[in-house]
C-alpha positions as CSV (number, residue, x, y, z in Angstrom):
1,X,79.0,-8.3,25.8
2,X,81.2,-11.3,24.7
3,X,84.3,-9.2,24.8
4,X,83.4,-8.1,28.3
5,X,82.9,-11.7,29.3
6,X,86.3,-12.7,27.9
7,X,88.0,-9.8,29.6
8,X,86.4,-10.8,32.9
9,X,87.4,-14.4,32.4
10,X,91.0,-13.3,31.5
11,X,91.2,-11.2,34.6
12,X,90.0,-14.2,36.6
13,X,92.6,-16.4,34.9
14,X,95.5,-14.0,35.6
15,X,94.7,-14.2,39.3
16,X,94.4,-18.0,39.3
17,X,97.1,-19.9,41.0
18,X,99.4,-21.7,38.6
19,X,98.4,-24.9,40.2
20,X,94.8,-24.8,38.6
21,X,94.7,-26.6,35.3
22,X,94.0,-24.6,32.2
23,X,91.1,-27.0,31.4
24,X,89.1,-25.7,34.3
25,X,89.5,-22.2,33.0
26,X,88.2,-23.2,29.6
27,X,85.2,-24.9,31.2
28,X,84.3,-21.8,33.2
29,X,84.7,-19.7,30.1
30,X,82.3,-22.0,28.1
31,X,79.7,-21.8,30.9
32,X,79.7,-18.0,30.9
33,X,79.4,-17.9,27.1
34,X,76.5,-20.3,27.1
35,X,74.7,-18.3,29.8
36,X,75.1,-15.1,27.8
37,X,73.9,-16.8,24.6
38,X,70.8,-18.1,26.4
39,X,69.9,-14.7,27.7
40,X,70.5,-13.1,24.2
41,X,68.3,-15.8,22.5
42,X,65.5,-15.2,25.0
43,X,65.6,-11.4,24.4
44,X,65.6,-12.1,20.6
45,X,62.6,-14.3,20.9
46,X,60.7,-11.7,22.9
47,X,61.6,-9.0,20.3
48,X,60.4,-11.3,17.5
49,X,57.1,-12.0,19.4
50,X,56.5,-8.3,19.9
51,X,57.2,-7.6,16.3
52,X,54.8,-10.4,15.3
53,X,52.1,-9.0,17.5
54,X,52.5,-5.5,16.1
55,X,52.5,-6.7,12.5
56,X,49.9,-9.4,12.6
57,X,47.3,-7.8,15.0
58,X,43.9,-7.1,13.5
59,X,43.6,-4.2,15.9
60,X,45.5,-0.9,15.5
61,X,48.3,-0.4,18.0
62,X,50.4,2.6,18.9
63,X,53.0,3.2,21.5
64,X,53.9,6.6,23.0
65,X,56.5,7.9,25.4
66,X,55.8,9.5,28.8
67,X,54.9,12.7,27.0
68,X,52.3,11.0,24.9
69,X,54.4,11.3,21.7
70,X,54.1,8.3,19.4
71,X,57.2,6.2,19.0
72,X,55.7,3.1,17.3
73,X,52.6,2.1,15.3
74,X,51.6,-1.1,13.5
75,X,50.3,-1.6,9.9
76,X,46.7,-1.9,11.0
77,X,46.9,1.6,12.6
78,X,48.0,3.0,9.2
79,X,45.3,1.0,7.4
80,X,42.5,2.3,9.6
81,X,43.6,5.9,10.1
82,X,45.1,6.5,6.7
83,X,48.3,7.9,8.2
84,X,51.7,6.6,7.3
85,X,54.2,5.7,10.0
86,X,56.3,8.8,9.3
87,X,53.2,11.0,9.5
88,X,52.7,10.3,13.2
89,X,56.1,9.4,14.6
90,X,57.1,11.9,17.4
91,X,53.6,13.5,17.4
92,X,50.9,13.3,20.0
93,X,47.8,11.1,19.6
94,X,45.1,13.6,18.9
95,X,41.3,13.4,19.2
96,X,40.1,15.2,16.1
97,X,36.6,16.3,15.1
98,X,35.2,18.2,12.2
99,X,35.1,21.3,14.5
100,X,38.8,20.9,15.4
101,X,40.9,19.2,18.0
102,X,39.0,18.0,21.2
103,X,41.6,19.0,23.7
104,X,39.2,18.6,26.6
105,X,38.8,14.9,25.8
106,X,42.6,14.5,25.4
107,X,43.2,16.1,28.8
108,X,40.6,13.9,30.5
109,X,42.2,10.7,29.0
110,X,45.7,11.8,30.0
111,X,44.6,12.6,33.6
112,X,42.9,9.2,34.0
113,X,46.0,7.5,32.6
114,X,48.3,9.3,35.0
115,X,46.0,8.5,38.0
116,X,44.7,5.0,37.2
117,X,47.1,3.8,34.5
118,X,44.2,2.8,32.2
119,X,41.5,4.4,30.0
120,X,38.9,2.9,27.6
121,X,36.0,4.2,25.6
122,X,34.4,4.8,22.2
123,X,35.3,8.0,20.5
124,X,35.1,9.6,17.1
125,X,38.2,10.7,15.2
126,X,39.2,11.8,11.7
127,X,41.1,9.8,9.1
128,X,43.8,11.4,7.1
129,X,41.3,12.2,4.3
130,X,39.1,14.0,6.8
131,X,36.4,11.3,7.0
132,X,35.1,10.6,10.5
133,X,35.4,7.1,12.0
134,X,34.5,5.6,15.3
135,X,37.1,3.6,17.3
136,X,36.8,1.4,20.4
137,X,40.0,2.5,22.2
138,X,41.8,1.4,25.3
139,X,45.1,2.8,26.5
140,X,47.4,1.2,29.1
141,X,50.2,2.8,31.1
142,X,53.3,0.5,31.1
143,X,56.2,1.1,33.5
144,X,59.4,-0.7,32.2
145,X,62.5,-1.2,34.4
146,X,65.7,0.0,32.9
147,X,69.0,0.2,34.7
148,X,69.6,2.6,36.5
149,X,66.0,4.0,36.2
150,X,62.4,3.2,35.0
151,X,60.8,4.6,31.9
152,X,57.0,4.9,31.1
153,X,55.2,4.0,27.9
154,X,51.6,4.3,26.9
155,X,50.2,1.5,24.7
156,X,47.0,2.3,22.7
157,X,44.9,-0.4,21.1
158,X,41.7,0.3,19.0
159,X,39.4,-1.2,16.5
160,X,37.2,0.4,13.8
161,X,33.6,0.3,14.9
162,X,32.2,2.9,12.5
163,X,29.8,0.4,10.8
164,X,28.3,-0.5,14.2
165,X,28.0,3.1,15.4
166,X,26.4,4.1,12.1
167,X,23.9,1.2,12.5
168,X,23.2,2.3,16.1
169,X,22.6,5.9,14.9
170,X,20.2,4.6,12.2
171,X,18.3,2.5,14.6
172,X,18.0,5.4,17.1
173,X,16.8,7.6,14.2
174,X,14.2,5.1,13.2
175,X,12.9,4.9,16.8
176,X,12.8,8.6,17.4
177,X,12.3,10.1,13.9
178,X,9.6,9.8,11.3
179,X,11.3,8.0,8.4
180,X,9.5,10.1,5.7
181,X,9.7,13.6,7.0
182,X,12.6,13.5,9.5
183,X,10.4,15.0,12.2
184,X,9.9,13.6,15.6
185,X,7.5,10.6,15.6
186,X,4.5,9.9,17.7
187,X,6.4,8.3,20.5
188,X,8.8,11.2,20.9
189,X,6.0,13.7,20.7
190,X,4.2,12.0,23.6
191,X,7.4,11.9,25.6
192,X,8.0,15.6,24.9
193,X,4.5,16.5,25.9
194,X,4.7,14.5,29.0
195,X,7.9,16.1,30.0
196,X,6.5,19.6,29.2
197,X,3.5,19.0,31.4
198,X,5.7,17.8,34.3
199,X,7.9,20.9,33.8
200,X,4.9,23.3,34.3
201,X,5.2,25.4,37.4
202,X,4.1,28.7,38.9
203,X,6.2,30.7,36.6
204,X,5.3,28.7,33.5
205,X,1.9,27.1,34.2
206,X,0.5,26.3,30.7
207,X,1.4,25.0,27.3
208,X,-0.3,24.6,23.9
209,X,-0.6,21.8,21.4
210,X,-2.0,21.8,17.8
211,X,-3.1,18.8,15.8
212,X,-3.0,19.3,12.0
213,X,-4.7,17.1,9.4
214,X,-4.3,17.4,5.6
215,X,-7.5,17.5,3.6
216,X,-7.9,14.9,0.8
217,X,-4.4,13.7,1.2
218,X,-5.6,10.1,0.3
219,X,-6.7,11.2,-3.1
220,X,-3.3,12.6,-3.9
221,X,-1.7,9.5,-2.5
222,X,-3.9,7.2,-4.6
223,X,-3.9,9.2,-7.8
224,X,-0.2,10.2,-7.9
225,X,1.3,7.3,-5.9
226,X,2.9,6.9,-2.5
227,X,6.2,8.3,-3.7
228,X,4.6,11.6,-4.6
229,X,2.6,11.5,-1.4
230,X,5.8,11.2,0.6
231,X,7.2,14.2,-1.3
232,X,4.2,16.2,-0.2
233,X,4.6,15.2,3.4
234,X,8.3,16.2,3.3
235,X,7.4,19.6,1.8
236,X,4.7,20.1,4.5
237,X,7.3,19.3,7.2
238,X,9.8,21.6,5.6
239,X,7.4,24.5,5.5
240,X,6.3,24.0,9.1
241,X,10.0,23.7,10.3
242,X,11.1,26.8,8.4
243,X,8.1,28.9,9.6
244,X,7.6,28.1,13.3
245,X,9.8,28.9,16.3
246,X,12.7,26.5,16.7
247,X,11.7,25.9,20.3
248,X,8.4,24.2,19.1
249,X,8.3,20.4,18.9
250,X,6.9,19.5,15.5
251,X,6.0,15.8,14.9
252,X,4.3,13.6,12.4
253,X,1.8,11.4,14.3
254,X,1.1,9.2,11.4
255,X,-0.5,9.2,7.9
256,X,-1.3,12.8,7.1
257,X,-1.5,14.0,10.7
258,X,1.0,16.4,12.3
259,X,1.3,17.9,15.8
260,X,2.9,20.9,17.3
261,X,3.9,21.4,20.9
262,X,4.5,25.0,22.2
263,X,6.4,24.4,25.5
264,X,5.6,26.2,28.8
265,X,8.5,28.7,28.6
266,X,7.3,29.9,25.2
267,X,3.5,30.0,25.8
268,X,2.9,30.7,29.5
269,X,3.0,34.5,29.2
270,X,1.0,34.5,26.0
271,X,-2.8,35.0,25.4
272,X,-5.4,33.1,23.4
273,X,-4.5,35.4,20.5
274,X,-1.0,33.8,20.3
275,X,-2.7,30.4,19.8
276,X,-4.9,31.9,17.0
277,X,-1.9,33.5,15.4
278,X,0.0,30.2,15.5
279,X,-2.9,28.4,13.9
280,X,-3.2,31.0,11.2
281,X,0.5,30.8,10.5
282,X,0.2,27.0,10.1
283,X,-2.8,27.2,7.8
284,X,-1.1,29.9,5.8
285,X,1.6,27.4,4.7
286,X,-1.0,25.6,2.7
287,X,-2.2,28.6,0.6
288,X,0.8,28.3,-1.6
289,X,0.4,25.4,-4.1
290,X,2.7,22.4,-3.9
291,X,4.7,21.3,-7.0
292,X,4.6,17.5,-7.1
293,X,6.3,15.6,-9.9
294,X,5.6,18.4,-12.3
295,X,2.0,18.9,-11.2
296,X,0.8,21.9,-9.3
297,X,-1.4,20.7,-6.4
298,X,-3.5,22.8,-4.0
299,X,-3.9,21.5,-0.5
300,X,-5.7,22.6,2.6
301,X,-5.6,21.5,6.3
302,X,-7.5,21.7,9.5
303,X,-6.2,22.4,13.1
304,X,-7.4,21.3,16.5
305,X,-6.1,23.3,19.5
306,X,-5.9,22.3,23.1
307,X,-4.4,24.1,26.1
308,X,-2.9,22.7,29.3
309,X,-4.3,22.8,32.0
310,X,-7.6,24.3,30.9
311,X,-8.6,21.4,28.6
312,X,-6.9,18.4,30.3
313,X,-4.5,17.6,33.1
314,X,-2.5,14.8,31.5
315,X,-0.9,13.9,28.2
316,X,-3.5,11.4,26.9
317,X,-6.5,13.5,27.7
318,X,-4.8,16.6,26.3
319,X,-4.1,14.8,23.0
320,X,-7.7,13.6,22.9
321,X,-8.9,17.1,23.4
322,X,-6.8,18.4,20.5
323,X,-8.0,15.5,18.4
324,X,-11.6,16.2,19.3
325,X,-11.2,19.8,18.3
326,X,-9.6,18.7,15.1
327,X,-12.5,16.5,14.2
328,X,-14.9,19.4,14.8
329,X,-12.8,21.6,12.5
330,X,-12.9,18.9,9.8
331,X,-16.7,18.8,10.1
332,X,-17.0,22.6,9.7
333,X,-14.9,22.8,6.5
334,X,-11.5,23.0,5.1
335,X,-8.7,25.4,6.1
336,X,-10.0,26.2,9.5
337,X,-9.1,25.7,13.2
338,X,-11.1,25.0,16.3
339,X,-10.3,25.2,20.0
340,X,-11.4,22.5,22.3
341,X,-14.7,23.4,23.9
342,X,-16.1,21.4,26.7
343,X,-19.6,22.4,25.7
344,X,-19.3,20.9,22.3
345,X,-16.6,18.3,22.6
346,X,-17.4,16.0,25.4
347,X,-14.7,13.5,26.4
348,X,-15.9,10.2,27.8
349,X,-13.3,9.2,30.4
350,X,-14.1,5.6,29.8
351,X,-13.0,5.8,26.1
352,X,-9.3,5.6,27.0
353,X,-10.1,2.5,29.1
354,X,-12.0,0.9,26.2
355,X,-9.2,1.7,23.8
356,X,-6.6,0.3,26.1
357,X,-8.7,-2.9,26.7
358,X,-9.2,-3.3,23.0
359,X,-5.5,-3.1,22.1
360,X,-4.8,-5.5,25.0
361,X,-7.4,-7.9,23.7
362,X,-5.8,-7.9,20.3
363,X,-2.4,-8.6,21.8
364,X,-3.7,-11.4,23.9
365,X,-5.9,-12.9,21.2
366,X,-9.0,-12.6,23.3
367,X,-11.5,-12.6,20.4
368,X,-13.6,-15.6,19.4
369,X,-15.1,-16.4,16.0
370,X,-18.7,-17.6,15.8
371,X,-20.1,-19.1,12.6
372,X,-23.6,-18.5,11.3
373,X,-24.8,-21.0,8.6
374,X,-25.9,-20.0,5.2
375,X,-28.6,-22.3,3.9
376,X,-29.4,-23.2,0.3
377,X,-33.2,-23.4,0.4
378,X,-33.6,-24.6,-3.2
379,X,-31.5,-27.7,-2.7
380,X,-32.2,-28.1,1.0
381,X,-28.6,-28.1,2.0
382,X,-25.9,-26.2,3.8
383,X,-24.2,-23.5,1.6
384,X,-21.5,-22.2,3.9
385,X,-20.9,-20.0,6.9
386,X,-20.2,-16.4,7.8
387,X,-17.6,-15.8,10.5
388,X,-18.7,-13.3,13.1
389,X,-16.4,-12.0,15.9
390,X,-17.3,-11.8,19.6
391,X,-15.3,-10.3,22.5
392,X,-15.7,-12.4,25.6
393,X,-15.6,-10.7,29.0
394,X,-14.4,-11.9,32.4
395,X,-18.0,-12.0,33.6
396,X,-19.0,-14.4,30.9
397,X,-20.8,-11.8,28.7
398,X,-20.0,-11.2,25.1
399,X,-19.5,-7.8,23.4
400,X,-20.9,-7.7,19.9
401,X,-18.9,-6.1,17.0
402,X,-21.4,-3.2,16.7
403,X,-19.9,-2.0,20.0
404,X,-16.2,-2.3,19.4
405,X,-15.7,-2.3,15.6
406,X,-16.4,1.5,15.4
407,X,-13.9,2.1,18.1
408,X,-11.3,-0.1,16.3
409,X,-11.9,1.8,13.1
410,X,-11.5,5.1,14.9
411,X,-8.2,4.4,16.6
412,X,-6.6,2.3,13.9
413,X,-6.9,-1.1,15.7
414,X,-9.2,-2.5,12.9
415,X,-6.3,-3.6,10.7
416,X,-4.4,-5.6,13.3
417,X,-7.7,-7.0,14.6
418,X,-8.7,-8.1,11.1
419,X,-5.3,-9.7,10.5
420,X,-5.7,-11.6,13.7
421,X,-9.2,-12.8,12.8
422,X,-8.1,-13.9,9.3
423,X,-5.3,-16.0,10.7
424,X,-7.7,-17.4,13.3
425,X,-10.3,-18.2,10.6
426,X,-7.9,-19.9,8.2
427,X,-6.4,-22.0,11.1
428,X,-9.9,-23.2,11.9
429,X,-10.7,-24.0,8.2
430,X,-7.4,-26.0,8.1
431,X,-8.6,-28.0,11.1
432,X,-12.0,-28.7,9.6
433,X,-10.4,-29.8,6.3
434,X,-8.2,-32.2,8.3
435,X,-11.4,-33.6,9.8
436,X,-13.0,-33.9,6.3
437,X,-15.8,-31.6,7.4
438,X,-17.9,-30.2,4.5
439,X,-18.2,-26.6,5.7
440,X,-18.6,-25.1,2.2
441,X,-17.5,-21.5,1.7
442,X,-16.8,-19.2,4.7
443,X,-17.2,-15.5,4.6
444,X,-15.6,-12.8,6.8
445,X,-16.1,-9.1,6.8
446,X,-13.3,-6.7,5.8
447,X,-13.6,-3.1,6.9
448,X,-13.4,-0.3,4.3
449,X,-10.2,0.9,5.9
450,X,-8.5,-2.4,5.7
451,X,-9.7,-3.0,2.1
452,X,-7.9,0.2,1.1
453,X,-4.6,-1.1,2.3
454,X,-2.4,-2.7,-0.4
455,X,-0.9,-5.1,2.2
456,X,-4.2,-6.9,2.5
457,X,-3.1,-9.0,-0.4
458,X,0.1,-10.0,1.4
459,X,-1.9,-10.9,4.5
460,X,-4.2,-13.2,2.5
461,X,-1.3,-14.8,0.6
462,X,0.7,-15.4,3.8
463,X,-2.2,-17.0,5.7
464,X,-3.5,-19.1,2.9
465,X,0.0,-20.5,2.4
466,X,0.7,-20.9,6.1
467,X,-2.4,-22.9,6.9
468,X,-2.6,-24.6,3.5
469,X,-6.2,-23.7,2.8
470,X,-7.5,-23.4,-0.8
471,X,-8.5,-19.8,-1.6
472,X,-11.9,-21.1,-2.9
473,X,-12.9,-21.8,0.7
474,X,-12.7,-18.1,1.6
475,X,-15.1,-15.2,0.8
476,X,-14.4,-11.5,1.7
477,X,-17.4,-9.3,2.5
478,X,-16.9,-5.6,1.8
479,X,-19.3,-2.7,2.0
480,X,-20.3,-0.2,-0.7
481,X,-18.3,2.5,1.1
482,X,-15.1,0.6,0.4
483,X,-15.8,0.9,-3.3
484,X,-17.0,4.5,-3.3
485,X,-14.0,6.0,-1.6
486,X,-11.6,5.3,-4.5
487,X,-13.3,3.3,-7.3
488,X,-10.2,2.9,-9.4
489,X,-8.1,1.4,-6.5
490,X,-11.1,-0.7,-5.4
491,X,-11.3,-2.3,-8.8
492,X,-7.6,-3.1,-8.9
493,X,-7.8,-4.4,-5.3
494,X,-10.7,-6.7,-6.2
495,X,-9.0,-8.0,-9.2
496,X,-5.9,-8.9,-7.1
497,X,-8.1,-10.7,-4.6
498,X,-9.9,-12.6,-7.3
499,X,-6.6,-13.6,-8.9
500,X,-5.9,-15.4,-5.6
501,X,-9.1,-17.4,-6.0
502,X,-10.9,-15.7,-3.1
503,X,-14.5,-14.7,-3.8
504,X,-16.0,-11.2,-3.0
505,X,-19.4,-10.4,-1.6
506,X,-20.9,-6.9,-1.5
507,X,-22.4,-6.6,2.0
508,X,-25.5,-4.6,3.0
509,X,-26.4,-4.0,-0.6
510,X,-29.0,-1.3,-1.1
511,X,-28.2,0.8,2.0
512,X,-25.4,2.8,0.4
513,X,-25.1,5.1,-2.6
514,X,-23.2,3.0,-5.1
515,X,-24.0,3.3,-8.8
516,X,-25.6,0.3,-10.4
517,X,-23.0,0.6,-13.1
518,X,-20.4,-0.5,-10.5
519,X,-22.1,-3.9,-10.3
520,X,-21.0,-4.4,-13.9
521,X,-17.6,-2.8,-13.5
522,X,-16.5,-4.6,-10.3
523,X,-15.7,-8.4,-10.2
524,X,-18.4,-9.2,-7.5
525,X,-19.5,-12.8,-6.9
526,X,-22.3,-12.2,-4.4
527,X,-24.8,-9.5,-3.3
528,X,-26.0,-9.6,0.3
529,X,-29.4,-8.1,0.7
530,X,-29.5,-6.1,3.8
531,X,-31.7,-7.3,6.7
532,X,-33.5,-3.9,6.7
533,X,-35.3,-5.0,3.5
534,X,-36.0,-8.5,4.8
535,X,-37.4,-7.5,8.1
536,X,-40.8,-6.2,6.7
537,X,-40.8,-8.1,3.4
538,X,-44.1,-9.9,4.4
539,X,-46.0,-6.7,5.2
540,X,-44.3,-3.9,3.2
541,X,-44.9,-4.0,-0.5
542,X,-42.0,-1.5,-1.2
543,X,-39.5,-3.8,0.6
544,X,-40.8,-6.7,-1.5
545,X,-40.4,-4.8,-4.7
546,X,-36.9,-3.6,-3.9
547,X,-35.8,-7.1,-2.9
548,X,-37.3,-8.7,-6.0
549,X,-35.6,-6.1,-8.2
550,X,-32.2,-6.8,-6.5
551,X,-32.6,-10.5,-7.1
552,X,-33.6,-10.1,-10.8
553,X,-30.8,-7.6,-11.3
554,X,-28.2,-10.0,-9.8
555,X,-29.5,-12.8,-12.0
556,X,-29.1,-10.7,-15.1
557,X,-25.5,-9.9,-14.1
558,X,-24.8,-13.6,-13.2
559,X,-24.2,-12.6,-9.5
560,X,-25.2,-14.8,-6.5
561,X,-27.6,-13.4,-4.0
562,X,-27.7,-14.0,-0.2
563,X,-30.4,-12.6,2.1
564,X,-29.5,-12.0,5.7
565,X,-31.6,-11.5,8.8
566,X,-34.3,-14.1,8.1
567,X,-36.2,-14.9,11.2
568,X,-39.5,-16.4,10.1
569,X,-40.7,-19.1,7.8
570,X,-42.8,-16.6,5.9
571,X,-39.7,-14.5,5.1
572,X,-37.8,-17.5,4.0
573,X,-40.7,-18.6,1.7
574,X,-41.1,-15.2,0.0
575,X,-37.4,-14.9,-0.7
576,X,-37.4,-18.4,-2.1
577,X,-40.2,-17.8,-4.6
578,X,-38.4,-14.5,-5.6
579,X,-35.4,-16.6,-6.6
580,X,-33.2,-15.8,-3.6
581,X,-32.3,-19.3,-2.5
582,X,-29.2,-18.6,-0.3
583,X,-30.5,-17.5,3.0
584,X,-29.0,-16.6,6.4
585,X,-30.6,-15.8,9.8
586,X,-31.9,-17.0,13.1
587,X,-34.7,-19.0,11.3
588,X,-32.0,-21.4,10.3
589,X,-29.5,-21.0,13.1
590,X,-28.0,-18.5,15.5
591,X,-24.2,-18.0,15.3
592,X,-22.5,-21.2,16.5
593,X,-19.4,-21.6,18.6
594,X,-16.5,-23.5,16.9
595,X,-17.2,-26.7,18.9
596,X,-20.9,-26.6,17.8
597,X,-20.2,-26.4,14.1
598,X,-19.2,-30.1,13.7
599,X,-22.4,-31.4,15.2
600,X,-24.5,-28.9,13.2
601,X,-23.0,-30.1,9.9
602,X,-23.4,-33.8,10.8
603,X,-27.1,-33.2,11.8
604,X,-27.8,-31.3,8.5
605,X,-26.2,-34.0,6.5
606,X,-28.2,-36.7,8.2
607,X,-31.4,-34.8,7.5
608,X,-30.4,-34.4,3.8
609,X,-29.9,-38.2,3.6
610,X,-33.3,-38.9,5.1
């Protein structure tokens, strides 16, 4: 270029008149050289900038010609893809999968680039070692002027988003799949059933669902551990999947309960015998023993069957029909199935409304705690309180626990309800302690279902720490059934509770079937004599003898005794002379609202002082 400029300048000089000084020629020559140098320097800086962008970019960059053949890549491209520069130069950018090259995707990308000049999206590709990776890719068409014509380049830029895509896949799997068995979870089963019902038409008018419940799964879980229990659930899922039609939807609804959906196109032309055959096939999978951690374990199951639209017209009621049939099968015996029968299995249409209202009340924290005093008749003073739950209604009425606790235990709401009430109670105890109120020890009832959950300990620890309440202020009341279900676990659970400093009371003593030897085995602090013995204690000699025996037995074992349901002075007196000094009932006080407790304690304290 410099030579060309000199020749141009020489040519100009040769044609200059002899009268122009040579100095002017030299100045002109210098200006032309400086102009050329500036242009050359700018181009060099641009090339250096481009090289720096390619080499220092954290994103992978490739450049191809108008035929989509790669002419340049940067180091990040090589690091992410695993290909060296010489491996890809002159070759087309390919969308690779484990099943081969995705030419359809490549053609779509190329068409959009030709038409719009830009394409972006997330795709999967293969590294050089064959491992799949996800990339967030954008490709831009660049038209560059070049004398005497233009040329086209395509610039691709992508980043490695494999970690994020794998995380998204995991989250999707967690929301749609059961984490233990890999089957569809309850949410997906409900969605599938709802879609199947909506898909029913004149050609395919009906469908079938089966609910399956494993017999005595809890014993296996408790005796061999949750890890072995999960192995059993996986094996059950595997047997069902390998045996049943691939068009069936198989799901784990929770715990040891499974469900099967036979869609309309597979069931509509079948008879009731097909349903029986399917149920028999399911139950047959449990006849072969399961090998669990070296132990051979026999297992049985029960099935409940419901048919759309004979048994219900929507998803919720159809599932309730199947569950009702399942419960009937479990009552009859193991390894059996039952169809839903309107004559035997009545569905209360208000039950769904009640359940919905109950869950809503838990979410909105609509429950209130009332406190019934326990009185120490021997020392004439307040001993403590029992926290009792009430469910206020919009009309001002209260629903007692006898009405909603059984429903909560049936549909699994009892655990979140108890967790809510525990937090509410300990928050109130913290407030009373802040007021220096001498409330004694406060008891709250724990259902057998919640007592059997190992996370009960975590709930207690978290709430005691959160509200800074001493464990000695709290007493848990459990029933005999909680101990009888699994005595070994119950003993361990009680010891864990006692290690926190929380006391344990055995509620409704004498109404269950527990062995008296359990009183010696379990770390029980208090026995609560059921009100059924107190009610007729003044007139019924048998009730008097039973009550007196319980009181003496508790004293021999160094266990406290509380009598509940005391309504008359005569009952209170007879229990007092028997040695049962801690008493509770309407004779002393009805359950009090939170705002009434403060005044009640102050009045009792004033009476003690006088």
